[in-house]
C-alpha positions in Angstrom: 30.3 45.5 -94.8 31.7 49.1 -94.8 28.9 50.2 -97.2 26.3 48.7 -94.8 27.9 50.4 -91.8 27.9 53.8 -93.7 24.2 53.3 -94.6 23.4 52.6 -90.9 25.2 55.7 -89.8 23.4 57.8 -92.4 20.0 56.3 -91.3 20.9 57.1 -87.7 21.8 60.7 -88.5 18.4 61.1 -90.2 16.6 59.7 -87.2 18.5 62.1 -84.9 17.8 65.0 -87.1 14.1 64.1 -87.2 14.1 63.8 -83.4 15.8 67.1 -83.0 13.3 68.7 -85.4 10.4 67.1 -83.5 11.8 68.4 -80.2 12.1 71.9 -81.6 8.6 71.7 -82.9 7.3 70.6 -79.6 9.1 73.3 -77.8 7.7 75.9 -80.2 4.2 74.5 -79.7 4.6 74.8 -75.9 5.7 78.4 -76.1 3.0 81.0 -75.2 0.7 81.6 -78.2 -0.3 85.0 -76.8 0.6 87.8 -77.0 2.3 88.2 -80.4 1.5 91.8 -81.0 0.8 95.1 -79.1 -2.0 95.3 -76.6 -4.4 98.3 -76.3 -5.9 99.4 -73.0 -9.0 101.5 -73.7 -9.5 104.3 -71.1 -13.0 105.7 -70.8 -11.9 109.2 -69.8 -9.7 112.0 -71.1 -5.9 111.9 -70.4 -4.8 113.1 -67.0 -7.4 111.7 -64.7 -7.3 108.9 -62.1 -8.3 106.1 -64.5 -5.9 107.2 -67.1 -3.0 107.3 -64.6 -3.7 103.7 -63.5 -3.9 102.5 -67.0 -0.5 103.9 -67.8 1.1 102.6 -64.7 -0.3 99.1 -65.0 0.3 99.2 -68.8 4.0 99.8 -68.3 4.1 96.7 -66.0 2.2 94.5 -68.4 4.6 95.5 -71.2 7.5 94.4 -69.1 5.9 91.1 -68.1 4.4 90.1 -71.5 7.2 91.5 -73.7 5.0 93.4 -76.1 4.1 97.1 -76.3 1.0 98.2 -74.4 -0.8 101.3 -75.7 -3.3 103.4 -73.9 -6.2 104.7 -76.0 -8.4 107.4 -74.4 -12.1 107.3 -75.6 -13.8 109.9 -73.5 -17.5 110.7 -73.5 -20.9 109.7 -72.0 -19.4 108.9 -68.6 -17.2 106.2 -70.2 -20.0 104.3 -71.9 -18.6 104.9 -75.4 -15.4 103.2 -74.4 -17.2 100.4 -72.7 -19.3 99.6 -75.7 -16.3 99.8 -78.0 -14.5 97.1 -75.9 -17.6 94.9 -75.5 -17.8 94.8 -79.3 -14.1 94.2 -79.9 -12.6 90.8 -80.9 -12.2 88.6 -77.8 -8.6 87.9 -78.6 -6.9 89.5 -75.6 -5.5 92.5 -77.5 -8.1 95.0 -76.5 -8.6 95.6 -72.8 -10.8 98.0 -70.9 -9.6 100.0 -67.9 -13.1 100.0 -66.5 -14.6 101.6 -63.4 -17.5 101.0 -61.2 -19.4 103.6 -63.3 -19.5 101.7 -66.6 -19.8 98.2 -65.1 -21.8 98.4 -61.8 -24.0 101.5 -62.1 -24.5 102.0 -65.8 -27.6 99.7 -66.1 -29.4 102.0 -63.7 -28.3 105.4 -65.1 -28.2 104.9 -68.8 -29.9 102.9 -71.6 -26.7 101.0 -72.5 -26.2 98.7 -75.5 -24.1 96.2 -73.7 -24.5 93.9 -70.7 -21.8 94.7 -68.0 -21.9 91.1 -66.8 -22.5 89.1 -70.0 -20.3 91.1 -72.4 -17.2 91.4 -70.2 -14.8 89.1 -68.4 -13.3 90.5 -65.2 -9.5 90.1 -65.4 -7.9 92.0 -62.5 -8.7 94.9 -60.3 -5.9 97.4 -59.8 -6.9 100.1 -57.3 -9.6 102.3 -55.9 -10.2 105.4 -53.8 -12.9 107.6 -52.2 -14.0 111.0 -53.4 -13.1 114.4 -52.0 -15.4 117.4 -51.8 -13.2 120.1 -53.4 -14.1 123.8 -53.6 -12.5 126.8 -55.2 -10.8 129.1 -52.7 -13.3 131.9 -53.4 -16.1 129.8 -52.0 -16.5 131.1 -48.4 -16.2 127.8 -46.6 -13.2 126.2 -44.9 -15.0 123.0 -43.8 -18.0 120.9 -44.6 -20.2 122.6 -42.0 -19.5 126.1 -43.4 -20.1 124.8 -46.9 -23.5 123.4 -46.0 -24.5 126.6 -44.1 -23.5 128.8 -47.1 -25.3 126.6 -49.6 -28.5 126.6 -47.6 -28.4 130.4 -47.3 -27.8 130.6 -51.1 -29.8 127.8 -52.7 -28.9 127.2 -56.4 -26.0 129.6 -56.3 -23.1 127.1 -56.1 -22.3 124.9 -59.1 -20.7 121.5 -59.0 -18.8 119.9 -61.8 -18.7 116.2 -62.6 -16.9 114.0 -65.1 -20.1 112.9 -66.8 -23.8 112.4 -65.9 -24.3 109.1 -64.2 -20.6 108.7 -63.3 -19.4 108.4 -59.8 -18.2 112.0 -59.6 -21.9 112.8 -60.4 -23.4 110.2 -58.1 -21.1 111.0 -55.2 -22.1 114.7 -55.5 -25.8 113.8 -55.6 -25.4 111.7 -52.4 -23.6 114.6 -50.7 -26.3 117.0 -51.7 -29.1 114.6 -50.7 -27.7 113.9 -47.2 -26.8 117.6 -46.5 -30.0 119.0 -47.9 -28.2 121.5 -50.2 -29.2 122.7 -53.7 -26.4 123.0 -56.2 -26.3 123.2 -60.0 -24.6 120.2 -61.7 -22.2 121.0 -64.5 -21.2 117.8 -66.5 -17.8 117.6 -68.3 -16.2 115.0 -70.6 -13.6 113.9 -68.1 -12.4 114.3 -64.6 -9.3 116.4 -65.5 -11.4 119.0 -67.3 -13.8 119.4 -64.3 -11.0 119.6 -61.7 -9.1 122.0 -63.9 -12.1 124.4 -63.9 -12.5 124.2 -60.2 -8.8 125.2 -59.8 -9.2 128.0 -62.3 -12.4 129.3 -60.6 -14.7 128.6 -63.5 -16.9 126.4 -61.2 -17.3 126.3 -57.5 -17.1 122.6 -56.5 -16.2 119.1 -57.5 -16.4 115.7 -55.9 -13.2 114.2 -57.3 -11.3 111.0 -56.9 -8.7 111.1 -54.1 -5.9 110.4 -56.5 -6.9 113.4 -58.7 -7.1 115.9 -55.9 -4.1 114.9 -53.7 -1.7 117.0 -55.8 -3.8 120.0 -54.9 -3.7 119.4 -51.1 -1.4 122.4 -50.6 -2.6 124.5 -53.6 -4.0 127.8 -52.3 -6.5 127.9 -55.2 -8.6 125.1 -53.8 -9.7 123.6 -50.5 -10.3 119.9 -49.8 -13.1 119.7 -47.3 -14.1 116.1 -46.8 -13.5 112.5 -48.0 -16.3 110.1 -48.8 -14.7 107.1 -47.2 -15.8 105.7 -43.8 -12.6 107.0 -42.2 -9.9 109.6 -42.9 -7.2 108.5 -45.4 -3.5 108.5 -44.8 -2.8 110.7 -47.9 -4.9 113.5 -46.4 -4.8 113.0 -42.6 -6.1 116.5 -41.9 -9.2 116.2 -44.2 -12.1 114.8 -42.2 -14.4 112.0 -43.4 -17.8 113.4 -44.4 -19.4 111.0 -41.9 -17.8 113.1 -39.1 -20.0 116.1 -39.9 -22.9 114.5 -42.0 -24.5 111.7 -39.9 -25.8 108.7 -41.9 -24.1 109.6 -45.2 -22.9 106.4 -46.9 -19.3 105.9 -47.9 -18.6 106.1 -51.6 -15.6 104.5 -53.1 -14.7 103.4 -56.6 -12.4 100.9 -58.3 -10.4 100.7 -61.5 -9.7 97.3 -63.1 -8.9 95.5 -66.3 -11.7 93.7 -68.2 -11.9 92.2 -71.6 -14.6 91.2 -74.1 -16.4 88.0 -73.0 -14.8 84.9 -74.5 -11.2 86.0 -74.2 -8.7 83.1 -74.2 -8.0 81.7 -70.8 -4.3 82.0 -71.4 -4.6 85.8 -71.9 -6.8 86.2 -68.8 -4.4 84.2 -66.7 -1.2 85.9 -67.9 -2.7 89.4 -67.5 -4.1 88.7 -64.0 -0.8 87.1 -63.0 1.1 90.1 -64.2 -1.2 92.5 -62.3 -0.9 90.5 -59.1 2.9 90.6 -59.4 2.9 94.3 -59.9 0.6 94.9 -56.9 2.9 92.8 -54.8 5.9 95.0 -55.6 6.4 97.6 -52.9 7.8 100.1 -55.3 4.8 99.9 -57.6 2.4 100.0 -54.6 4.1 103.1 -53.5 3.5 104.8 -56.9 -0.2 104.0 -56.5 -0.5 105.2 -52.9 1.5 108.4 -53.6 -1.2 109.2 -56.2 -4.0 108.5 -53.7 -4.8 105.1 -55.0 -5.4 102.1 -52.7 -4.1 98.8 -54.3 -6.9 96.2 -54.8 -5.3 92.9 -55.7 -8.4 91.0 -56.9 -8.5 88.8 -60.0 -11.0 86.8 -62.0 -13.7 85.4 -59.7 -12.8 87.6 -56.8 -13.0 90.7 -59.0 -16.3 89.4 -60.4 -17.7 89.0 -56.9 -17.0 92.7 -56.2 -18.8 93.7 -59.4 -21.9 91.7 -58.4 -21.8 93.1 -54.9 -21.5 96.7 -56.2 -24.5 96.3 -58.5 -26.6 95.2 -55.5 -25.4 98.2 -53.4 -25.6 100.9 -56.0 -29.1 100.2 -57.4 -31.0 101.5 -54.4 -28.7 104.5 -54.0 -29.2 105.5 -57.6 -33.0 105.1 -57.2 -32.8 107.2 -54.1 -31.1 110.0 -56.1 -34.0 109.9 -58.5 -31.9 109.0 -61.5 -33.5 107.0 -64.3 -31.9 105.3 -67.3 -31.8 107.8 -70.2 
């Protein structure tokens, strides 16, 4: 009888051990399967620009939320198209993300002969922020406002040069829109990145630049440059004394960009959901929002389908504007 009782106790212990093992296995299976290694955010421009700043800020937040390192990889050149194609062709495993802009996603089909489809080859994950552009001139240019700049440029056609962060990019397109609606003739000087173009305006190597608000805000009180007008519909709180271009150029359309996270099409839904959730949480944090706003960035909490809708809308808006500027895919 005692032997039978001991046998029953042993059998019960085995059953309990198996049950515990099964529970542990179930718990392990329920644990997130992604991410298990570092994530890379590919930035389409050189370090130091607006897009690079946002990638680093949101990357820090993603690292905290997802508990893995997040690395920023700058792949500058061709107005960001090199980086876009790289990500489009990367494995759709959630470990390679693209800090894309309107340039590579919404306007690229109309400005360049690209080897990727912005809609089919990417999944919109989460928008982060956006901003208008600011007409910025070196202090040696004899103009203290937009009207004086237009008057000087018309008296000296082709004398002023204007940098951009890459042909077909929004710093280029916003400059073309400004020139078109003001009737001025300027020489375009393309650079491989916003920070390089802005740096040469500050140094006096070029005359003008239409830069992202976040890029030029730090120079608002710099005697080496003047900020003459913003491309948004109204003035912005970061530069309350700088007029909107529409105040002095009737009919000029507003020009604003966005910066958001996208991934290769086919990414796991778990990865998309966790990244988008982490971005929304970051953008809801007053301290994080202040970091963006202090840099001239307007937070844009749009994820997944809402972000995709913005992209589709921008494609419809920018196509006629690019055609108006006379730009053809090349």
